[in-house]
C-alpha positions in Angstrom: -64.7 2.9 -13.8 -61.1 4.0 -12.9 -59.8 6.8 -15.1 -57.2 6.9 -17.7 -54.6 4.7 -19.3 -50.9 4.7 -18.4 -47.8 4.7 -20.5 -49.7 4.8 -23.8 -51.9 1.9 -22.8 -55.4 1.9 -24.3 -57.9 2.2 -21.4 -60.9 0.0 -21.3 -63.5 -0.5 -18.6 -64.3 -4.1 -17.7 -68.0 -4.4 -17.6 -71.1 -5.9 -19.2 -73.5 -8.6 -18.2 -72.6 -12.0 -16.9 -72.8 -14.5 -19.8 -70.9 -17.5 -18.2 -73.0 -19.7 -15.9 -71.6 -20.2 -12.4 -72.7 -21.7 -9.2 -71.1 -20.9 -5.8 -71.5 -23.4 -3.0 -69.6 -24.2 0.1 -67.8 -27.6 -0.1 -66.7 -29.3 3.1 -63.0 -30.0 2.7 -61.2 -32.9 4.4 -58.0 -32.0 6.2 -55.2 -34.2 5.1 -52.3 -32.8 7.1 -50.9 -29.7 8.7 -47.4 -28.3 8.8 -47.6 -26.2 11.9 -45.8 -23.3 13.5 -43.5 -25.7 15.4 -41.8 -26.2 12.0 -42.5 -23.0 10.1 -42.3 -20.5 13.0 -44.7 -17.7 13.6 -46.1 -15.4 10.9 -46.6 -15.8 7.2 -45.7 -19.0 5.4 -44.6 -19.5 1.8 -45.5 -22.8 0.1 -45.2 -24.5 -3.3 -46.7 -27.8 -4.4 -44.7 -30.2 -6.6 -46.1 -30.2 -10.1 -47.8 -33.6 -9.6 -48.6 -33.1 -5.9 -45.9 -35.5 -4.6 -44.4 -33.0 -2.3 -45.2 -29.8 -0.4 -42.5 -27.3 0.3 -43.1 -24.6 2.9 -41.1 -22.1 4.9 -41.7 -19.3 7.4 -39.8 -17.3 10.0 -37.9 -20.5 11.1 -35.6 -20.0 8.1 -36.0 -23.7 7.2 -37.7 -25.1 4.1 -39.8 -28.1 5.2 -40.6 -30.6 2.5 -43.4 -33.2 3.1 -44.9 -35.9 1.0 -48.6 -35.9 0.1 -49.4 -37.8 3.4 -47.8 -35.0 5.4 -44.7 -37.1 6.4 -41.5 -35.1 6.6 -39.1 -35.8 3.7 -36.4 -33.1 4.0 -35.3 -29.9 5.7 -33.3 -27.2 4.1 -31.7 -24.7 6.5 -31.4 -21.2 5.1 -29.1 -18.3 5.8 -32.0 -15.8 5.6 -35.7 -15.5 5.3 -37.3 -17.5 2.5 -38.5 -15.1 -0.3 -39.6 -17.6 -3.0 -40.0 -21.3 -3.7 -40.3 -22.7 -7.2 -40.3 -26.2 -8.7 -39.0 -26.8 -12.2 -41.4 -28.1 -14.9 -40.3 -31.7 -14.4 -40.6 -31.6 -10.6 -36.9 -32.6 -10.4 -35.6 -29.6 -8.6 -36.9 -27.1 -6.0 -35.2 -23.7 -6.1 -35.2 -21.5 -3.0 -34.7 -17.7 -2.9 -33.4 -16.4 0.4 -32.8 -12.9 1.8 -29.3 -11.5 2.2 -27.6 -14.3 0.3 -26.4 -14.8 -3.3 -26.7 -18.6 -2.8 -29.8 -20.4 -4.2 -30.3 -23.8 -2.7 -31.5 -26.5 -5.2 -33.2 -29.6 -3.7 -33.0 -32.7 -5.9 -36.4 -34.5 -5.6 -34.9 -37.9 -6.8 -31.8 -38.0 -4.6 -33.2 -35.9 -1.7 -30.0 -33.8 -1.7 -29.3 -30.1 -1.7 -26.7 -28.3 -3.9 -26.0 -24.6 -3.7 -26.0 -22.4 -6.8 -23.7 -19.5 -6.3 -25.1 -16.6 -8.4 -22.2 -14.2 -7.5 -24.9 -11.6 -7.1 -26.1 -9.7 -4.0 -29.6 -8.9 -2.9 -31.6 -11.4 -4.9 -35.2 -10.5 -5.5 -36.7 -12.8 -8.2 -36.6 -16.5 -9.1 -38.6 -18.5 -11.7 -38.1 -21.7 -13.6 -39.0 -21.9 -17.3 -42.3 -23.6 -18.2 -40.8 -25.6 -21.1 -37.0 -25.6 -20.7 -34.3 -26.3 -18.2 -33.6 -22.6 -17.5 -33.9 -20.9 -14.1 -34.1 -17.1 -14.1 -32.8 -15.2 -11.1 -32.9 -11.4 -10.7 -31.5 -9.0 -8.1 -32.0 -5.5 -6.7 -29.7 -3.8 -9.2 -31.7 -5.2 -12.2 -29.1 -7.9 -13.1 -30.3 -11.3 -14.4 -28.7 -14.7 -14.2 -29.9 -17.7 -16.3 -29.0 -21.1 -15.0 -29.4 -24.3 -17.1 -30.0 -27.4 -14.9 -28.9 -29.7 -17.7 -25.6 -28.2 -18.7 -25.1 -26.4 -15.3 -24.1 -23.3 -17.3 -24.6 -19.9 -15.7 -25.2 -16.9 -17.9 -25.0 -13.5 -16.1 -26.7 -10.6 -17.8 -25.8 -7.2 -16.3 -28.2 -4.3 -16.7 -31.2 -6.1 -17.9 -33.0 -3.5 -15.8 -31.6 -0.4 -14.0 -33.5 -1.1 -10.8 -34.9 -4.0 -8.7 -36.4 -6.9 -10.7 -39.7 -7.4 -8.9 -41.6 -10.1 -10.9 -41.6 -12.0 -14.1 -43.0 -15.0 -16.0 -42.1 -17.5 -18.7 -44.4 -18.4 -21.6 -45.0 -21.6 -23.6 -42.5 -20.3 -26.2 -39.8 -20.1 -23.5 -39.8 -16.3 -23.5 -39.2 -14.4 -20.3 -41.1 -11.3 -19.3 -39.6 -9.2 -16.5 -40.9 -6.2 -14.6 -38.9 -3.8 -12.5 -39.0 -0.8 -10.3 -37.7 1.1 -13.3 -41.3 0.8 -14.7 -40.1 -1.2 -17.7 -41.2 -4.5 -19.1 -38.6 -6.6 -21.0 -39.2 -9.6 -23.1 -36.2 -11.9 -23.5 -35.4 -15.2 -25.2 -34.1 -18.3 -23.5 -30.5 -17.0 -23.9 -31.3 -13.8 -22.2 -31.3 -11.6 -25.3 -33.8 -8.7 -25.1 -36.5 -9.0 -27.8 -38.4 -5.9 -26.8 -38.6 -3.3 -24.0 -41.5 -1.1 -23.0 -41.7 1.9 -20.6 -44.8 2.3 -18.5 -45.9 5.1 -16.1 -46.1 2.8 -13.0 -44.6 -0.4 -11.8 -46.3 -3.6 -12.9 -46.6 -6.4 -10.4 -47.8 -10.1 -10.4 -47.0 -10.9 -14.0 -48.6 -14.0 -15.6 -48.5 -15.2 -19.2 -51.6 -16.7 -20.8 -51.5 -20.3 -22.1 -49.3 -21.9 -19.5 -48.9 -25.7 -19.6 -52.0 -26.2 -17.5 -54.1 -23.8 -19.6 -53.1 -25.5 -22.8 -54.2 -28.9 -21.5 -57.4 -27.5 -20.1 -58.4 -25.5 -23.2 -57.7 -28.0 -25.8 -56.6 -25.2 -28.1 -54.2 -22.4 -28.0 -54.0 -19.9 -30.8 -50.6 -18.5 -31.6 -51.5 -15.0 -30.3 -52.6 -16.4 -27.0 -49.1 -17.5 -26.1 -47.9 -13.9 -26.3 -50.3 -12.2 -23.9 -48.9 -11.3 -20.4 -51.0 -9.7 -17.7 -49.8 -7.5 -14.8 -51.4 -5.6 -12.0 -50.9 -1.8 -12.0 -51.3 0.1 -8.7 -53.6 -2.7 -7.4 -56.5 -1.2 -9.3 -56.1 -2.0 -13.0 -54.9 -4.9 -15.1 -52.4 -4.5 -18.0 -52.6 -6.8 -21.0 -49.3 -6.7 -22.8 -49.0 -8.5 -26.2 -45.3 -9.4 -26.8 -46.1 -9.3 -30.6 -47.5 -5.8 -30.3 -45.6 -4.2 -27.4 -46.5 -0.6 -28.5 -50.2 -1.1 -27.8 -50.8 -2.5 -24.3 -54.4 -2.5 -23.0 -55.2 -1.4 -19.4 -58.4 -2.6 -17.9 -60.2 -0.7 -15.1 -62.9 -2.2 -13.0 -66.0 -1.1 -11.1 -65.0 1.0 -8.0 -67.0 -1.3 -5.7 -64.5 -4.1 -6.4 -61.7 -2.2 -4.8 -58.0 -3.4 -4.9 -57.0 -6.5 -6.9 -55.7 -9.2 -4.5 -54.7 -11.7 -7.1 -55.7 -13.3 -10.4 -55.3 -16.5 -12.5 -55.6 -17.3 -16.2 -57.8 -20.2 -17.3 -59.0 -21.7 -20.6 -56.2 -19.6 -22.2 -58.3 -16.5 -22.8 -60.1 -15.9 -19.5 -59.0 -14.3 -16.3 -60.3 -14.9 -12.8 -59.7 -11.9 -10.5 -60.0 -11.8 -6.8 -60.5 -8.5 -5.1 -59.8 -7.5 -1.5 -63.5 -6.6 -1.1 -64.4 -10.3 -1.5 -65.6 -10.1 -5.1 -64.5 -12.6 -7.8 -64.8 -11.5 -11.4 -64.2 -13.4 -14.7 -63.3 -11.4 -17.8 -62.5 -12.4 -21.3 -59.4 -11.4 -23.3 -60.8 -12.5 -26.7 -60.1 -9.6 -29.1 -63.8 -9.1 -29.8 -64.7 -8.9 -26.1 -61.6 -7.8 -24.2 -62.5 -6.9 -20.6 -66.1 -8.1 -20.9 -67.3 -9.4 -17.5 -68.6 -13.0 -17.7 -69.1 -13.6 -14.0 -69.2 -11.3 -10.9 -70.0 -12.6 -7.5 -69.4 -11.6 -3.9 -67.6 -14.6 -2.4 -66.6 -13.2 1.0 -67.6 -10.4 3.4 -64.0 -10.3 4.7 -60.8 -9.4 2.8 -60.0 -11.9 0.1 -56.2 -12.5 0.0 -55.7 -15.4 -2.3 -57.3 -18.0 -4.6 -56.4 -21.3 -6.2 -57.8 -22.6 -9.5 -58.3 -26.3 -10.3 -59.4 -26.5 -14.0 -59.5 -30.3 -14.1 -62.3 -30.4 -11.5 -63.8 -27.0 -12.4 -63.3 -25.6 -8.9 -61.8 -22.5 -7.3 -60.8 -22.1 -3.7 -60.5 -18.7 -2.0 -59.3 -17.6 1.4 -59.7 -14.4 3.5 -57.5 -12.7 6.0 
C-alpha cells in the first residue's frame, strides 16, 4: 500500500476481498463506422458523443472538428485556429463547445441549426471547458487561473478573475450545479452557479481528472441518491492515489492508496452513485466502494489486459464496460 496522506487527507488502503460478482468475457463488436486519419490527421484524436448518441464529434491534428451522425455520415466541419484541446456537449445536446489552443475563442456548434457561433472569452491561453450537468452554464478556465461562466440561455458572460493563481487544469459540475475546480496551485475550489467560492482547500500535490459522484447517468442507474452522495468529488493524485473530497466536509478529505502491483491509475468512472471503477496502466480493473462503512473496500479486482490500459467506457444500462490498451 502506498504511504502517507497528503495535505491533511486521511490515508486509507484500498483492499479486502472481492464481494461483488463479476464475469469477464470477450464480446465481438460490430464496427458501425470509422472516422479516419484522412479527416482527423495523424496522431491522437479527441472525441465526444452527443448525450443521446445522435452525433459524434472528433478532432485530431487536422485542426478540424468533424461531426458525424450515428450512421457515420458527415454532418458538419468546424475549422479551428489551433489544436483541439477539449470537446463537450451541453446537457440537452443542443450545443457542442470546443476548446482550442492559442485562442480565446470558443466555437459553439448548434445541433439544431447546424451553425457555428464564436464565443469570445476575452481571455488568453484557455485550459479548461465544461458544461453544467443541470443548468445552462459553461465554465471556461485559463492558464492564469481566471474563470468565465457563460449562460447559453441569456448569453451572459461572467468573468471571475483570480479564481486560482495558476493554471486551471480540471474540474467537474455536480447535480446541485456546484463547480469543483483544480489547479496547478494545488488548491480545490467549490463554487456555485454564479461563480461565488463556497469553499477552498489546499493540498500537497496537484489533483487531476476530477469527477463528481451522482451524475445524471448515475442517478438514473442507481434509483437512489442520498444527499451526501451528491457532494463527493474524486480526483487522481500523482497517478497513484485517489482523493475523495466531500464538499460538505472539506477539511477531511480521504486519500486512497492501492496495492503496488496495480501501478499508475490510467482512468476511473463512478457508477451506482457510490462505487468507483478504476483502470490501471498495468491492465488491472478494480471496483471500490465509497459507502461510509466500507470506504476503499475492493469489491472486484481483475487483470483485464497484459498491455498498458489507457481508457475505459462504462455503460450502466447494459451492465458493460469496454477497455482499450495502447
